[in-house]
N, C-alpha and C positions, 0 to 999 in steps of 0.2 A: 661400329657396325655399319652396314650399307645404308646410305642416305643420299638425298639430293637437295639441291637448293633451287628455287625458281629463277634466281638471278645468276648472271655470269659472275665468275669469281677469278681473281688473280692472286695467286699465292706467291710471295717472295720469301725465300728461305733465308733467314737471318743467321741462325746458328744450328748446329746439329745436322742430322740427316732426316729429311722429310720423306716418308714412305707413303705413297698413295697408289691405289689400284682402282681400276674401273670395273663396274659390274654390279649385278644385283645380289650377289652372294660374296661373303668374305672369302678370299682365296689368297693365301700368302704368296703363291706362285705368281700372281698378277701384280704384286707390289713393285713399283719402280722407285729407286732411290734418287733423291735430289739433294745435292750438297749445298752449303751456304753459297748464296749468290744466285742460285737457280730461280727461275720464274716458271710457274706452272699456270697455264690458262685452262680453266674448267668452264665449259659452256653450261648455262642453266639447264636444269632438269637432267643432268648426267648422273646416273647412279654411280657412287664411288664409296671408298672406305679408306681410312689412313690409320697408321700405326706408328708408335714410338718404338720401333723395332730395336734400334740400337741405343736407346736412351732418350733423354730430353731433346726436344727441338723447339725452335721458335720460328714462327712464320708470321709475316704481315699479310693480312687478307684485305683485298680491295674489292669493293663491289658497290653497285648503285642500288639503293633500296627502292621499295620496301624489301627487307630481307626475310628469308624463310628457311625452314628446316623440316624435311620430311623423311622420317625413317621408313624404309621399305617394309619392315616388320614392326608393327606398333609395339610389340613386346620389348623391343630394344630401346624405346624412348624413355630416358630417365626422367622426363618431365611428367610422366603419367604413371604414378605408382600402381594404378589399378589395371594397367595393360597386361 
């Protein structure tokens, strides 16, 4: 579900196809496919979402901490069962 991170992130696709889209609402039409070897630069505080649309994928995520995760809709946050 749509979320953001306060830090800049660099995603390197190791295997599979990584699908990521930008925006505050999940929209499958906005997903971009990145094959193995692709590098995705995501500036901090950019609302986005990703999906294992074609099956399993592995990405390496590089960032400088402190790290954070903010779901745009608190009800989507699996860390808070009361949301």
